[in-house]
N, C-alpha and C positions, 0 to 999 in steps of 0.2 A: 389385753384390754380388760379393764376391771368391770365388775358388775355395776358399779355406780356410773361409770362412763357409758355403759350400754344403756342403762335406764335414762340417763340424761340426754344423750345424743341419738343413738341409733334407734331406740324405741319410738322417740318422737318423730323421726324421719319416716319410719315404717308406717306409723299411724297416718301421717300426712299423705303418703303415697297410697295407702288403702282407701282413704277418703277421696282422693283424686280419681281413683279407678272405679270404686264401687259406690260412691256417694256418701252422704253424711251418716247413713244408717248402717253402713258396712263396717263392722268392727271385729275383724278376725283376732284370734288369740295367737300369740307368738311363743315359741320355745327357743331358747338360746342354748347352744352347746358350746362350751368354752374348752378349747384344746390347748394343751401345753406340750411342746415338743421336748423340752429338756427336763430331765428328772435324775435323781441320784440313785435310782434303784437298779439292781443287777439281778437278772434271773438266769437260772441254770436248770437244765433237765435233771430230775431225780433219777430217772432211768436213762442210762447212756444211749439207749437205742432211740429215745425220743428227741435227742438233740443232734446238732451237727458234729463235725469232727472236733470242734473246740469245746463242746458242751453247751453251746448256746441253743436257745429255743428257736424253732423255725418261724419264719415270717407268718403273721396272721394269728399267732397264739395270743389269747386274751387271758389276763390274770385279773380276776374280780373278787377274790376272797383271800383272806389271810393278811394282806399287806395294805389293804385299802381302808379308807375312812369308814367307820362303822355306820354313819348316817348319811353321808354324801353318796351320790350315785356316781362313783368314780371307778375307773378301771385302767389297766395298762395293756396296751396292744403292741406286740413286736411287729414293727412295720417293715423292717428290712433285714436282710441277712448281714451279720457282722462280718466284715472283711478284715483279716489280720494280715498285715504285710510284714513278712519276715525279712530281715536284712541279712544278706549272705556274708559270711565271714571270709575275708580275703587274706 
């Protein structure tokens, strides 16, 4: 969902809901966090002891410096363990 769509549709509906619940003078501020699941970044542990057996970072690791946008408040979080399925040679 793009920022323009959020401003045009979602924010309008949230403001209407706030007015319906709190009255015409109730005007809360909203913060939107936009998440993207897909990216082309790959992260590996510098120290082998910090990664799993394949060198991947453990779930929950947050990368917020070095590869992120210099002015945007973005970050990468490793959400799950990578599972490699090896095919047995027959």
